Structure formats: structure tokens, C-alpha cells
C-alpha positions as CSV (number, residue, x, y, z in Angstrom):
1,X,-2.0,1.5,-2.9
2,X,0.4,0.8,0.0
3,X,2.5,-1.4,-2.1
4,X,2.8,1.5,-4.6
5,X,3.7,3.8,-1.8
6,X,6.5,1.6,-0.6
7,X,7.8,1.2,-4.2
8,X,7.8,5.0,-4.3
9,X,10.3,5.1,-1.3
10,X,13.4,4.8,-3.6
11,X,16.2,6.6,-1.9
12,X,18.3,4.8,0.8
13,X,17.5,7.0,3.7
14,X,13.7,6.7,3.2
15,X,14.2,2.9,3.2
16,X,16.1,3.4,6.4
17,X,13.3,5.3,8.1
18,X,10.7,2.8,6.8
19,X,12.1,0.6,9.6
20,X,9.9,2.8,11.8
21,X,6.9,2.4,9.6
22,X,7.3,-1.4,9.2
23,X,6.9,-1.8,12.9
24,X,3.9,0.5,13.0
25,X,1.2,-2.1,12.4
26,X,2.1,-4.0,15.6
27,X,0.7,-1.0,17.5
28,X,-2.6,-1.1,15.6
29,X,-3.2,-4.7,16.5
30,X,-3.4,-4.2,20.2
31,X,-6.6,-2.2,20.6
32,X,-8.2,-5.0,22.6
33,X,-5.5,-5.1,25.2
34,X,-4.6,-1.4,25.6
35,X,-7.4,0.3,27.3
36,X,-6.0,3.8,26.6
37,X,-5.3,3.3,22.9
38,X,-7.5,6.2,21.8
39,X,-7.9,9.4,23.7
40,X,-8.6,13.1,23.4
41,X,-6.0,15.8,24.1
42,X,-3.4,17.9,22.4
43,X,-0.9,15.1,22.0
44,X,-0.7,12.6,19.1
45,X,1.0,9.9,21.1
46,X,1.6,9.6,24.9
47,X,3.4,6.9,26.8
48,X,4.3,7.6,30.4
49,X,6.3,10.9,30.4
50,X,7.1,10.7,26.7
51,X,4.9,12.2,24.1
52,X,4.6,13.4,20.5
53,X,2.8,16.6,19.8
54,X,0.1,17.0,17.1
55,X,2.4,19.3,15.0
56,X,5.3,16.9,15.3
57,X,3.1,14.0,14.1
58,X,1.7,16.1,11.2
59,X,5.3,17.0,10.2
60,X,6.4,13.4,10.3
61,X,3.4,12.4,8.1
62,X,4.1,15.2,5.6
63,X,7.8,14.1,5.4
64,X,6.8,10.5,4.8
65,X,4.2,11.5,2.2
66,X,6.7,13.7,0.3
67,X,9.4,11.1,0.5
68,X,7.3,8.5,-1.2
69,X,7.4,10.5,-4.4
70,X,3.8,9.5,-5.5
71,X,2.4,13.0,-5.6
72,X,-0.5,12.0,-3.2
73,X,-2.5,14.6,-1.5
74,X,-2.8,14.5,2.3
75,X,-6.3,13.1,2.0
76,X,-5.3,10.4,-0.5
77,X,-2.3,9.3,1.7
78,X,-4.6,9.2,4.8
79,X,-7.1,7.1,2.9
80,X,-4.3,4.7,1.8
81,X,-3.3,4.2,5.4
82,X,-0.1,6.2,5.7
83,X,-1.3,8.1,8.7
84,X,-1.9,4.8,10.5
85,X,1.6,3.6,9.6
86,X,3.2,6.9,10.7
87,X,1.4,7.0,14.0
88,X,2.0,3.4,14.6
89,X,5.8,4.0,14.1
90,X,5.7,7.1,16.3
91,X,3.9,5.1,19.0
92,X,6.4,2.3,18.8
93,X,9.3,4.8,19.1
94,X,7.6,6.6,22.0
95,X,7.0,3.4,23.9
96,X,10.7,2.4,23.6
97,X,11.8,5.9,24.6
98,X,9.6,5.6,27.7
99,X,11.0,2.2,28.5
100,X,14.5,3.6,28.0
101,X,13.8,6.3,30.6
102,X,12.6,3.6,33.0
103,X,15.7,1.4,32.5
104,X,18.2,4.2,32.2
105,X,19.2,3.3,28.6
106,X,21.0,5.9,26.5
107,X,22.6,6.2,23.1
108,X,26.2,7.4,23.3
109,X,28.2,9.5,20.7
110,X,30.4,6.4,20.0
111,X,27.3,4.3,19.3
112,X,26.0,7.0,16.9
113,X,29.4,7.1,15.0
114,X,29.5,3.3,14.7
115,X,25.9,3.1,13.5
116,X,26.4,5.8,10.9
117,X,29.7,4.3,9.8
118,X,28.0,0.9,9.3
119,X,25.1,2.2,7.3
120,X,25.4,1.0,3.7
121,X,23.7,4.1,2.2
122,X,26.6,6.3,3.6
123,X,29.5,4.2,2.2
124,X,31.5,4.8,-0.9
125,X,32.4,2.4,-3.7
126,X,35.2,1.0,-1.5
127,X,32.9,0.2,1.4
128,X,34.2,3.1,3.5
129,X,32.1,5.7,5.2
130,X,31.7,8.8,3.1
131,X,30.9,12.2,4.7
132,X,29.8,13.4,1.3
133,X,27.3,10.6,0.7
134,X,26.0,11.1,4.3
135,X,25.3,14.8,3.6
136,X,23.9,14.2,0.2
137,X,21.6,11.4,1.3
138,X,20.2,13.4,4.2
139,X,19.7,16.4,1.8
140,X,17.7,14.2,-0.6
141,X,15.4,13.2,2.3
142,X,14.9,16.7,3.6
143,X,16.5,15.9,6.9
144,X,19.0,17.9,8.9
145,X,21.9,16.2,10.6
146,X,20.2,17.0,14.0
147,X,16.9,15.4,12.9
148,X,18.8,12.3,11.7
149,X,20.8,11.9,14.9
150,X,17.7,12.3,17.0
151,X,16.0,9.5,15.1
152,X,19.1,7.4,15.3
153,X,19.1,7.7,19.1
154,X,15.6,6.2,19.2
155,X,16.7,3.3,17.1
156,X,19.8,2.7,19.2
157,X,17.8,2.7,22.4
158,X,15.2,0.4,21.0
159,X,17.8,-2.1,19.8
160,X,19.3,-2.2,23.3
161,X,16.0,-2.9,24.9
162,X,15.0,-5.5,22.3
163,X,18.3,-7.3,22.4
164,X,17.7,-8.4,26.0
165,X,14.5,-10.3,24.8
166,X,14.8,-11.0,21.1
167,X,18.5,-10.8,20.4
168,X,19.2,-14.5,20.9
169,X,16.2,-15.7,18.8
170,X,17.4,-17.6,15.8
171,X,15.9,-19.5,12.9
172,X,17.1,-23.0,11.8
173,X,20.5,-23.1,10.1
174,X,19.7,-26.5,8.5
175,X,16.5,-25.2,7.1
176,X,18.3,-22.1,5.6
177,X,21.0,-24.3,4.0
178,X,18.4,-26.7,2.5
179,X,16.4,-23.7,1.0
180,X,19.6,-22.1,-0.3
181,X,20.8,-25.3,-1.9
182,X,17.4,-25.9,-3.5
183,X,17.3,-22.3,-4.9
184,X,20.9,-22.3,-6.2
185,X,20.9,-25.7,-7.9
186,X,21.2,-25.4,-11.7
187,X,20.6,-27.6,-14.8
188,X,22.2,-27.8,-18.2
189,X,19.9,-29.1,-21.0
190,X,19.8,-29.8,-24.7
191,X,16.7,-28.8,-26.5
192,X,15.1,-29.1,-29.9
193,X,12.1,-26.9,-30.9
194,X,9.3,-28.2,-33.2
195,X,7.4,-25.0,-34.2
196,X,3.7,-24.9,-35.2
197,X,4.2,-24.0,-38.8
198,X,0.9,-22.5,-39.8
199,X,1.9,-21.7,-43.4
200,X,2.5,-25.4,-44.1
201,X,-1.1,-26.4,-43.2
202,X,-3.4,-26.6,-46.2
203,X,-6.8,-24.8,-45.7
204,X,-9.5,-27.1,-44.4
205,X,-12.1,-28.5,-46.7
206,X,-15.7,-27.5,-46.0
207,X,-16.3,-31.0,-44.6
208,X,-13.3,-30.7,-42.2
209,X,-14.4,-27.3,-41.1
210,X,-18.0,-28.4,-40.5
211,X,-16.9,-31.4,-38.5
212,X,-14.6,-29.2,-36.4
213,X,-17.3,-26.7,-35.9
214,X,-19.8,-29.3,-34.7
215,X,-17.2,-30.4,-32.1
216,X,-16.3,-27.0,-30.7
217,X,-19.3,-24.7,-31.6
218,X,-20.3,-24.0,-28.0
219,X,-17.0,-22.3,-27.5
220,X,-18.0,-19.7,-30.2
221,X,-21.4,-18.8,-28.7
222,X,-22.0,-15.1,-28.5
223,X,-22.2,-13.8,-24.9
224,X,-24.7,-11.4,-23.5
225,X,-23.8,-8.0,-24.9
226,X,-24.9,-4.5,-24.0
227,X,-24.3,-1.1,-25.6
228,X,-24.1,2.1,-23.5
229,X,-24.2,5.8,-23.8
230,X,-21.6,7.4,-21.5
231,X,-20.7,10.9,-20.3
232,X,-17.2,11.0,-18.9
233,X,-16.2,13.9,-16.7
234,X,-12.5,13.8,-16.4
235,X,-9.6,16.4,-16.4
236,X,-8.7,15.5,-20.0
237,X,-12.3,15.8,-21.2
238,X,-12.8,19.3,-19.7
239,X,-9.4,20.7,-20.4
240,X,-10.7,22.6,-23.4
241,X,-13.0,24.5,-21.1
242,X,-10.2,25.9,-19.0
243,X,-8.9,29.4,-19.5
244,X,-6.1,31.2,-17.7
245,X,-5.9,34.9,-16.8
246,X,-2.5,36.6,-16.7
247,X,-2.8,37.5,-13.0
248,X,-3.3,33.8,-12.2
249,X,-0.1,32.9,-13.9
250,X,1.8,35.7,-12.2
251,X,0.4,34.8,-8.8
252,X,1.3,31.2,-9.3
253,X,4.8,32.1,-10.2
254,X,5.1,34.3,-7.1
255,X,3.9,31.6,-4.9
256,X,6.3,29.0,-6.4
257,X,9.2,31.4,-6.9
258,X,11.4,29.3,-4.5
259,X,11.1,26.3,-6.8
260,X,12.8,28.3,-9.6
261,X,15.8,29.4,-7.6
262,X,19.0,27.3,-7.9
263,X,21.0,27.7,-4.7
264,X,24.8,28.3,-4.8
265,X,26.8,25.1,-4.7
266,X,30.3,24.5,-3.7
267,X,32.8,21.7,-4.5
268,X,34.4,21.0,-1.1
269,X,37.2,18.8,0.2
270,X,37.7,18.0,3.9
271,X,39.8,16.3,6.5
272,X,38.1,15.1,9.7
273,X,40.0,14.5,12.9
274,X,38.9,12.9,16.1
275,X,40.5,15.6,18.3
276,X,41.0,19.3,17.9
277,X,44.7,19.3,18.5
278,X,45.4,17.0,15.5
279,X,43.2,19.2,13.4
280,X,45.1,22.3,14.4
281,X,48.4,20.6,13.7
282,X,47.2,19.8,10.2
283,X,46.0,23.4,9.8
284,X,49.5,24.5,10.6
285,X,51.0,22.2,8.0
286,X,48.6,23.7,5.4
287,X,49.6,27.2,6.5
288,X,53.2,26.3,6.0
289,X,52.6,25.7,2.3
290,X,51.8,22.0,2.1
291,X,49.0,20.9,-0.2
292,X,45.7,19.8,1.1
293,X,46.0,16.3,-0.3
294,X,49.5,16.0,0.9
295,X,48.5,16.8,4.5
296,X,45.5,14.5,4.3
297,X,47.7,11.6,3.2
298,X,50.3,12.4,5.8
299,X,48.1,12.9,8.8
300,X,45.1,10.6,8.1
301,X,46.3,8.2,5.4
302,X,43.4,9.5,3.2
303,X,43.3,9.2,-0.6
304,X,42.0,12.0,-2.8
305,X,38.6,10.3,-3.0
306,X,38.5,10.2,0.8
307,X,38.7,13.9,1.0
308,X,35.9,14.7,-1.4
309,X,32.8,16.0,0.3
310,X,31.3,16.7,-3.1
311,X,29.2,19.4,-4.7
312,X,26.9,20.6,-2.0
313,X,24.5,23.5,-1.1
314,X,24.5,25.3,2.2
315,X,21.4,23.4,3.3
316,X,23.2,20.1,2.7
317,X,25.5,20.9,5.6
318,X,24.7,21.6,9.2
319,X,25.3,24.5,11.6
320,X,28.8,25.8,11.9
321,X,30.0,23.5,9.1
322,X,27.7,25.2,6.6
323,X,28.6,28.7,7.8
324,X,32.4,27.9,7.5
325,X,32.1,26.3,4.0
326,X,29.9,29.0,2.5
327,X,31.7,32.0,4.0
328,X,35.1,30.9,2.8
329,X,36.8,32.1,-0.4
330,X,37.7,29.7,-3.2
331,X,40.9,27.8,-2.5
332,X,41.0,29.0,1.1
333,X,41.1,26.6,4.1
334,X,38.5,26.8,6.9
335,X,38.6,25.2,10.3
336,X,38.9,23.4,12.5
337,X,35.1,23.2,12.7
338,X,33.5,20.8,15.2
339,X,30.6,18.4,14.3
340,X,29.4,15.0,15.6
341,X,32.0,13.4,13.4
342,X,34.9,15.3,14.8
343,X,36.9,18.4,13.7
344,X,36.9,19.4,10.1
345,X,39.3,21.3,7.9
346,X,37.6,22.4,4.7
347,X,38.8,23.8,1.3
348,X,36.6,25.2,-1.4
349,X,37.7,24.1,-4.8
350,X,34.9,25.6,-6.9
351,X,31.9,27.8,-6.5
352,X,28.8,27.5,-8.7
353,X,26.7,30.7,-8.3
354,X,23.0,30.3,-7.7
355,X,20.5,31.2,-10.4
356,X,16.9,32.5,-10.5
357,X,14.5,31.9,-13.4
358,X,12.1,34.5,-14.5
359,X,8.4,34.1,-15.3
360,X,9.0,33.8,-19.0
361,X,11.5,31.0,-18.5
362,X,9.0,28.8,-16.7
363,X,5.7,30.1,-18.2
364,X,4.9,26.9,-20.1
365,X,5.4,24.8,-17.0
366,X,3.3,27.0,-14.9
367,X,0.5,27.2,-17.4
368,X,0.4,23.5,-17.8
369,X,0.3,23.0,-14.0
370,X,-2.5,25.6,-13.6
371,X,-4.5,24.2,-16.5
372,X,-4.4,20.7,-15.0
373,X,-5.3,22.0,-11.5
374,X,-8.2,24.1,-12.8
375,X,-9.4,21.1,-14.9
376,X,-9.5,19.0,-11.8
377,X,-11.4,21.7,-9.9
378,X,-13.8,22.1,-12.9
379,X,-14.5,18.3,-12.9
380,X,-16.0,18.6,-9.4
381,X,-18.0,21.7,-10.4
382,X,-19.4,19.9,-13.5
383,X,-20.2,16.8,-11.5
384,X,-22.4,18.8,-9.2
385,X,-24.1,20.5,-12.2
386,X,-24.8,17.2,-14.0
387,X,-26.2,15.7,-10.8
388,X,-28.5,18.6,-10.5
389,X,-29.5,18.4,-14.2
390,X,-30.3,14.7,-14.0
391,X,-32.1,15.3,-10.7
392,X,-34.6,17.5,-12.6
393,X,-35.4,14.8,-15.1
394,X,-33.0,15.7,-17.9
395,X,-32.0,13.1,-20.5
396,X,-28.4,12.1,-20.7
397,X,-27.8,14.2,-23.9
398,X,-29.4,17.2,-22.2
399,X,-27.4,16.7,-19.0
400,X,-24.2,16.4,-21.1
401,X,-25.0,19.5,-23.1
402,X,-25.6,21.5,-19.9
403,X,-21.9,21.1,-19.0
404,X,-20.6,21.3,-22.6
405,X,-19.6,17.6,-22.9
406,X,-20.5,15.0,-25.4
407,X,-22.3,11.6,-25.1
408,X,-20.0,8.7,-26.1
409,X,-21.1,5.2,-27.2
410,X,-19.6,1.9,-26.2
411,X,-21.1,-0.9,-28.3
412,X,-21.6,-4.6,-27.7
413,X,-19.5,-5.5,-24.7
414,X,-20.0,-8.5,-22.4
415,X,-20.1,-8.4,-18.6
416,X,-16.3,-8.6,-18.6
417,X,-15.9,-5.6,-20.9
418,X,-14.8,-7.6,-23.9
419,X,-16.3,-7.8,-27.4
420,X,-18.3,-10.7,-28.9
421,X,-15.1,-12.7,-29.6
422,X,-13.7,-12.1,-26.1
423,X,-11.1,-9.6,-27.2
424,X,-10.2,-6.5,-25.2
425,X,-11.9,-3.3,-26.4
426,X,-9.6,-1.1,-28.5
427,X,-11.6,2.1,-28.8
428,X,-10.9,5.4,-27.0
429,X,-13.1,4.3,-24.1
430,X,-11.5,0.9,-23.7
431,X,-10.2,1.7,-20.2
432,X,-13.6,2.8,-19.0
433,X,-15.2,-0.4,-20.6
434,X,-13.0,-2.5,-18.3
435,X,-13.7,-0.4,-15.2
436,X,-15.2,-2.7,-12.5
437,X,-17.6,0.0,-11.4
438,X,-18.7,0.6,-14.9
439,X,-19.4,-3.1,-15.5
440,X,-21.1,-3.8,-12.2
441,X,-23.4,-0.7,-12.5
442,X,-23.9,-1.1,-16.3
443,X,-25.2,-4.7,-16.0
444,X,-27.4,-4.0,-12.9
445,X,-29.3,-1.1,-14.6
446,X,-32.4,-1.6,-16.7
447,X,-32.2,-0.7,-20.4
448,X,-32.5,3.1,-20.8
449,X,-32.1,3.7,-17.0
450,X,-29.6,6.4,-16.2
451,X,-27.0,5.7,-13.5
452,X,-26.0,8.0,-10.8
453,X,-22.7,9.9,-11.1
454,X,-20.0,7.2,-10.4
455,X,-16.4,7.9,-9.3
456,X,-13.7,6.4,-11.4
457,X,-9.9,6.8,-11.2
458,X,-7.8,9.9,-11.3
459,X,-10.4,12.6,-10.4
460,X,-12.8,11.2,-13.1
461,X,-16.5,10.5,-13.0
462,X,-19.0,9.0,-15.4
463,X,-22.7,8.6,-16.0
464,X,-23.9,5.6,-18.1
465,X,-27.1,4.5,-19.7
466,X,-27.6,1.0,-21.2
467,X,-29.2,1.5,-24.6
468,X,-29.7,-2.0,-25.9
469,X,-29.0,-5.7,-25.0
470,X,-28.3,-8.8,-27.1
471,X,-28.9,-12.1,-25.3
472,X,-26.3,-14.9,-25.5
473,X,-26.9,-17.1,-28.5
474,X,-25.2,-19.8,-30.6
475,X,-23.4,-18.5,-33.7
476,X,-23.5,-20.2,-37.1
477,X,-20.4,-21.5,-38.8
478,X,-20.4,-18.7,-41.4
479,X,-20.5,-16.0,-38.7
480,X,-17.3,-17.4,-37.1
481,X,-15.6,-18.8,-40.2
482,X,-12.5,-16.7,-39.9
483,X,-11.8,-17.5,-36.3
484,X,-12.7,-21.2,-36.9
485,X,-10.2,-21.5,-39.8
486,X,-7.5,-19.9,-37.7
487,X,-8.1,-22.1,-34.7
488,X,-8.3,-25.3,-36.9
489,X,-5.1,-24.4,-38.6
490,X,-3.2,-23.8,-35.3
491,X,-4.5,-27.1,-33.9
492,X,-3.3,-29.0,-37.0
493,X,0.1,-27.2,-36.9
494,X,0.5,-28.1,-33.2
495,X,-0.5,-31.7,-33.9
496,X,2.0,-32.0,-36.7
497,X,4.7,-30.5,-34.4
498,X,3.7,-32.9,-31.6
499,X,3.9,-35.9,-33.9
500,X,7.4,-34.8,-35.0
501,X,8.5,-34.2,-31.4
502,X,7.1,-37.6,-30.3
503,X,9.2,-39.3,-33.0
504,X,12.3,-37.3,-31.8
505,X,11.6,-38.3,-28.2
506,X,11.7,-42.0,-29.1
507,X,15.3,-41.8,-30.1
508,X,16.2,-38.5,-28.3
509,X,19.9,-39.3,-27.9
510,X,20.4,-39.4,-31.7
511,X,17.9,-36.5,-32.2
512,X,19.9,-34.2,-30.0
513,X,23.3,-35.5,-30.9
514,X,24.5,-32.6,-33.0
515,X,22.9,-29.8,-30.9
516,X,24.8,-27.7,-28.4
517,X,23.7,-27.7,-24.8
518,X,22.3,-24.6,-23.1
519,X,24.1,-22.5,-20.6
520,X,23.4,-23.4,-16.9
521,X,20.0,-22.1,-15.7
522,X,18.1,-21.9,-12.5
523,X,14.7,-23.3,-11.5
524,X,13.0,-20.2,-12.8
525,X,14.9,-20.3,-16.2
526,X,17.2,-17.5,-15.3
527,X,20.4,-17.8,-17.2
528,X,18.8,-19.2,-20.3
529,X,17.6,-16.9,-23.1
530,X,14.5,-18.5,-24.4
531,X,10.8,-17.3,-24.4
532,X,9.9,-20.7,-22.9
533,X,12.8,-20.7,-20.4
534,X,10.6,-21.2,-17.4
535,X,8.7,-24.2,-19.0
536,X,11.9,-25.7,-20.1
537,X,13.4,-25.3,-16.6
538,X,10.3,-27.0,-15.1
539,X,10.9,-30.0,-17.3
540,X,14.7,-30.1,-16.8
541,X,14.4,-30.0,-13.0
542,X,11.5,-32.5,-12.9
543,X,13.5,-35.3,-14.5
544,X,16.8,-37.2,-13.9
545,X,20.0,-36.6,-15.6
546,X,20.0,-38.0,-19.2
547,X,16.2,-38.2,-19.2
548,X,14.1,-36.4,-21.8
549,X,10.5,-35.1,-22.0
550,X,8.3,-32.8,-24.2
551,X,7.1,-29.3,-23.3
552,X,4.1,-27.8,-25.2
553,X,4.1,-24.0,-25.2
554,X,1.0,-23.3,-27.4
555,X,3.2,-22.1,-30.2
556,X,5.6,-25.1,-30.4
557,X,6.6,-28.4,-28.9
558,X,10.1,-28.6,-27.3
559,X,12.1,-31.7,-26.7
560,X,14.2,-31.3,-23.4
561,X,17.0,-33.5,-22.2
562,X,18.6,-32.9,-18.9
563,X,22.4,-33.1,-19.4
564,X,23.8,-32.0,-16.1
565,X,22.8,-31.3,-12.5
566,X,25.0,-28.6,-10.9
567,X,25.0,-28.3,-7.2
568,X,25.2,-24.9,-5.5
569,X,28.6,-23.3,-5.5
570,X,30.0,-23.4,-1.9
571,X,30.6,-19.7,-1.7
572,X,27.2,-18.8,-3.1
573,X,25.6,-21.3,-0.9
574,X,27.2,-19.8,2.2
575,X,26.2,-16.3,1.1
576,X,22.5,-17.2,0.4
577,X,22.3,-19.4,3.5
578,X,23.4,-16.4,5.6
579,X,20.8,-14.2,3.9
580,X,18.0,-16.7,4.5
581,X,19.2,-17.3,8.1
582,X,19.1,-13.5,8.6
583,X,15.6,-13.3,7.2
584,X,14.4,-16.2,9.4
585,X,16.1,-14.7,12.4
586,X,14.4,-11.3,11.7
587,X,11.0,-13.0,11.4
588,X,11.4,-14.6,14.8
589,X,12.8,-11.5,16.4
590,X,10.0,-9.4,14.9
591,X,7.4,-11.7,16.4
592,X,9.0,-11.4,19.8
593,X,9.5,-7.6,19.4
594,X,5.8,-7.2,18.6
595,X,4.9,-9.2,21.8
596,X,7.2,-6.8,23.7
597,X,5.4,-3.8,22.2
598,X,2.1,-5.1,23.4
599,X,3.5,-5.4,27.0
600,X,5.0,-2.0,26.9
601,X,1.8,-0.4,25.6
602,X,0.1,-1.6,28.8
603,X,3.0,-0.7,31.1
604,X,3.3,2.8,29.8
605,X,-0.5,3.5,29.2
606,X,-0.1,4.1,25.5
607,X,-2.5,6.7,24.0
608,X,-2.8,7.4,20.3
609,X,-5.0,10.3,19.1
610,X,-5.6,9.7,15.4
611,X,-8.6,11.9,14.9
612,X,-6.9,15.1,16.0
613,X,-3.9,14.5,13.8
614,X,-6.1,13.8,10.9
615,X,-8.1,16.9,11.6
616,X,-5.0,19.0,11.7
617,X,-3.7,17.6,8.4
618,X,-6.9,18.1,6.6
619,X,-7.2,21.6,8.0
620,X,-3.6,22.4,6.8
621,X,-4.3,21.0,3.3
622,X,-7.5,23.0,3.0
623,X,-5.7,26.3,3.6
């Protein structure tokens, strides 16, 4: 689940703030050495004079949960471990803030500017800092400029403290170069494929088939098989029982009205000066009749692309900048307006009015959402009802009928959820047949014994009853004839291909003489368009230049000759070596930083109050 959560954090700014979360686990590994790790009180995290309140922690959790984009409820995210990660990150941040207080470490405005300017997510296609991208990225993450700068201060102070201890830690350059060279080395090969041509194999005689069967018949034995009756209680199964009243639809629309409002957006250009006097001088030039781009080029050396702030909403901008931009008329100049970046002159090039959708515009969307929500609620009601019904001794069909659902049948599956021939089930309940809970419970029950209600995935539950069992047994030739003929034919076709490939290998230079070599490819087969690229690469890298070998894929036999060994390009080698060195350095520094966190947790009497934050979050979600 956590991996899925991390994969959900797609936008650059969320990746940036996951730096906090990545360090969170270091806090949770120190319970044995931090006597004050858990405490009561109205604070989520306390370290010396620094603290994080319960509402602040809850807000951070909700921001992280929404930013993941996985539509997890608060309870699901807590169960998946997000609360532990968030509190761990907040604890780490609070510890370093407390240590910064003790040491007198601060983050200056120049440090903020440099850090922001060097952040890749805020750069344009030319590698230059873009105010427009900065604003848009923050907006996508639901952060104001003030929130971001406050977080950045914590990072800058932490970096200064860590630099004294871990800044000089380095991994081995020679190791990094060796790894880079190994990964970047390439091969060129010439190949010839000998396919298993099934259509050229004559059908087996009865004697051949009988002989083959006697050799392999144990592989065709029927496994233990069971059949089941199943009642599935899921949102899809109960959707037909859901009805909507008009007042429910109207109320849902009223509650979500803000979602259907498109705010006014404005296309804005800007100039940003480091001091107010220069900004005023530029404003005077504009007032004299000079064009905005002309003044930007003359005073700042900016291109037209540099001036573009983009199409933004009022919420995308901060404070006075937002007020100035959205109170100005089209084509009028505003400013100078001060911000953390300097003094801005703004011009509004275009205004897109906001819009508000009515109920009829979004009725299908609201109805679908309401039906799905009510179906989920209904699932839990019906689960309680079927449990009560079974508790009174009802049969499975009677219990199903009591909640207006049907009994479904899954026939003849083995303990792995496959059919008699080992194939994956293909009926409508194939997913349920492969559910680990279904299989473990289904094979532990006695025949005709009804299970308890069992939770499955996605708000779904099921009750099952084994109805019959067939023990494992040998299968006669006629019962498996079709499979037997197919397997025999494939073996013969592969043997024929292997014989031809062996002959080609004996004189591989002549065999491959007229064939064109492949393009250069890596150890994984990247760069070579072939279904068996990875197997071919394994062979090509395992042998010397001008040597040849055979690769068997199960569908063909491939003759592979290694024609050339290409060492890593010097520029690519330097680049990858730098990346690997950076990774190794980060690993060393992370270990040292974690040790520092443990020391700071003791020095600043770290306290983390998980239970109260969780209680607050669950209480909020219940309202």
C-alpha cells in the first residue's frame, strides 16, 4: 500500500515534501532509547520549546493524504502507515528546529531565494527559475507561498546542522565508476532464430502418444478440486438496490457547489526587480509609453518567455500580489508590489471570467457518486443482516434471499484457485476464486460448512460454502488427449528447431554471414527490439567477442554471436558515475543523519502523541 501511495505522489512539489516523510521512519526506530517518545497532552510533537499542535499535525496529514491522489479515506491512510510517516517527519523537523534554536541557526532571505532558484520543479525549459512555474506548482499542491517558505526554512536549518556532521561523508568514487562502467557497457550481436514450427509436425501415432503419456502422465494428474456456493456482498452487486430521492441529489449539489465553480483566471506578465527604485524607474518607462516587453528587455535583459507568469487564479498568487493582479483592468500595469522575490510590475493580458455550473449540468456525475456511496453504505448494512440471518441457523440460500442477493457457484477449483488443467478461472467470479482469503477459508471448511462473513477488497465481503470435493487422481490418456497432443507437438517442434540450431552453431560464421548485426544493446536488452531481448543480452554478455551460443525461449531457439563489445561513452560514464556517487553519498549521509536524530531526540526530550492525533482525525472524518 505504501508503495502505491508513493507512486500516487506525482507532482514535483509533493516529491519535494516527501523529503520530510522519507526521514520519518528514523524517528520511529528510536523508541527504546527515547524515554519520552509517547506522551499524553494537547501537542502532537514536542521537542524542548518547539512543538506541533494536534490541529497542525492533522492538517499536515490531510494535505499529504490528498496529495497522494489515491482517494484513500483517513482511516485507510492511517492503516497504511501514513500517519506514522507524517508524525515521524514532523518530529524530525521539530527536533532540528529545537537544535537550531540552541545553536542560533537561522535561514536568511538570500538562502530562501537561492534554494527556490535551484529547485528543478520551478525551472523553465531553459533551466531558469520561472515565477509562473513556482506559483502553479504551489497551487497544484494546495500550498500558499507563506506555507512553502515556512517549510523551506525548516529544511535550510536542518541542512546547516547536518552539514557539520554528515556533509563530508562520501561513498567510494572507484566503486561508482566500476558500477557505471558495468551498467553502460553494450554489445552488438548477430542472431538467427529457429522457430518451433508446430504446423510442420505430423500428428503423433497412437503408439507415439501412448509412449509419451507413459513418460509424463504424472504431470497430468487431476489435483484436489472443490466446488463452492458463494454470496458476494459488494458495491457492484448491491447497486441495483440503491435508489435516490431528489432532495438527496439537491443536498449533495449544495454541499459540493464549490467544486462546480470555475474561478476567474488571468493571463499575466511580470517584471521582478531586486530593489524598489529600479522597479519604479521601470514603471516610469512604461508610463512614458514604452511597451512592457521593451522595458523588460531594456532593464532586466528578459525575453518574452521570462515575463510570462501564465494563466493563474487569485488563489495561485499570494497576498498583495494577488490583490494587485485581480483588481487591475486588462492591459493596465500594476505595481511595484513587494514579495519575497522582490518588487513586481504586472500587466494583465487577458481575463477569463469564472463560471458556475447548475444542478442539471452535473446531475449525472452527482447521481453516480451518490449511488456508489450509498451502495458502499448498503454493503455494510447487508453484511450485518446476513450475519444475523446465518446466526439464526439459516441456510446460505435463505440468508442470501433475506438481503435480495443470489447464490453463485464456483466449480472445480484447486487450492490455488485454478481449474483441473492448471488454468486461471475465466468466469465472472475469477477474481474471487483467486482471493487468498477465499482459498484459505474454502479449503479449511468441512463440506457443507458455511463460513463466517469474510472481508475482501474494495468494501466487499463474501460468505462461502464448500459443496463438493474431488480428490486428486491420475487421469487416463483419453481424458487429456488434447493437451497431450499439443504438448507432444510443441516438444517435437522445439527439438527440430534445436537440431537445426545445433547444426548452425557448428559453423556459425557461415550460418550468420549474410545476416545484419543488431543495434547496440545494454545488459538488460534495452536498445534491441526483440521479444527475447533480455535472453539474447544474457548470452551476448556472457561470452567473448566472436563467440556464439544458443538461447532457448520456449517458442524458438536463437543462435547468438557477439560481434562487438562497446565500452561506456566517457561523457555518459562521467554522468552516471556522478549519479551513483551522489546516491552512495546520500546513503552514507542518511545513516549519519539518522544517528544524529537519535541523539537529538534524547537531548530535546522528544515526545510524539500518535493516539490523540489519530483520535482527532477519526473524529473529523466521522462528522
